[in-house]
C-alpha positions as CSV (number, residue, x, y, z in Angstrom):
1,M,-79.4,78.2,57.2
2,I,-79.1,78.2,53.3
3,V,-82.3,79.1,51.3
4,R,-82.5,77.4,48.0
5,P,-84.6,79.3,45.2
6,I,-87.9,77.3,44.8
7,L,-87.2,76.7,40.9
8,E,-83.8,75.2,41.7
9,S,-85.4,72.7,43.8
10,I,-88.0,71.6,41.5
11,V,-85.6,71.3,38.3
12,E,-83.3,69.3,40.5
13,D,-86.0,66.6,41.1
14,I,-86.7,66.4,37.3
15,K,-84.5,64.5,35.0
16,F,-84.3,66.1,31.6
17,E,-84.2,62.6,30.1
18,D,-87.3,61.7,31.7
19,L,-89.3,64.2,30.1
20,P,-91.6,63.1,27.2
21,A,-89.9,63.0,23.9
22,N,-91.5,66.3,22.5
23,W,-89.9,68.1,25.5
24,N,-86.3,66.7,25.4
25,S,-85.7,65.9,21.8
26,F,-84.2,69.4,21.2
27,D,-80.6,69.3,19.6
28,L,-79.0,71.5,22.0
29,D,-75.4,70.8,20.6
30,N,-76.4,72.4,17.1
31,F,-78.2,75.3,18.6
32,S,-78.0,77.4,15.1
33,K,-76.1,76.9,12.1
34,S,-73.4,79.6,13.3
35,K,-73.7,79.4,17.1
36,R,-72.5,76.7,19.7
37,L,-73.7,76.6,23.3
38,W,-71.2,76.2,26.0
39,D,-72.2,73.7,28.7
40,Y,-73.6,76.1,31.2
41,Q,-75.9,77.5,28.4
42,K,-77.2,73.9,27.6
43,D,-77.9,73.4,31.3
44,A,-79.7,76.6,31.8
45,L,-81.8,75.8,28.7
46,K,-82.7,72.3,29.9
47,N,-83.6,73.6,33.4
48,A,-86.0,76.2,31.5
49,I,-87.5,73.5,29.5
50,K,-88.1,71.6,32.7
51,V,-89.9,74.3,34.6
52,L,-92.1,74.8,31.7
53,W,-92.8,71.3,31.4
54,K,-93.8,71.5,35.1
55,Y,-95.9,74.4,34.7
56,F,-97.7,72.8,31.5
57,E,-98.3,69.6,33.3
58,G,-100.3,70.8,36.0
59,F,-102.2,73.4,33.7
60,V,-103.5,70.5,31.8
61,D,-105.3,69.2,34.8
62,Y,-106.7,72.5,35.7
63,Q,-110.7,72.7,35.7
64,E,-112.5,76.3,35.2
65,G,-113.3,77.3,38.5
66,E,-110.9,75.0,40.5
67,K,-109.4,76.6,43.6
68,F,-105.5,76.8,43.6
69,K,-103.8,75.1,46.6
């Protein structure tokens, strides 16, 4: 039996290109003036952005006093 980390399964179900424009419009190729990211670093940033988007997407719908499921 292979145990998959929870966040890994979350980010695999979300396409970075399908996120709203304010979440996926970062220029990862030109990360800074003097630094360039490797492909694995860009993928890690995309995954982090997808997890944050998922978190804040659920947070927006939260109502004070609501029970977590």
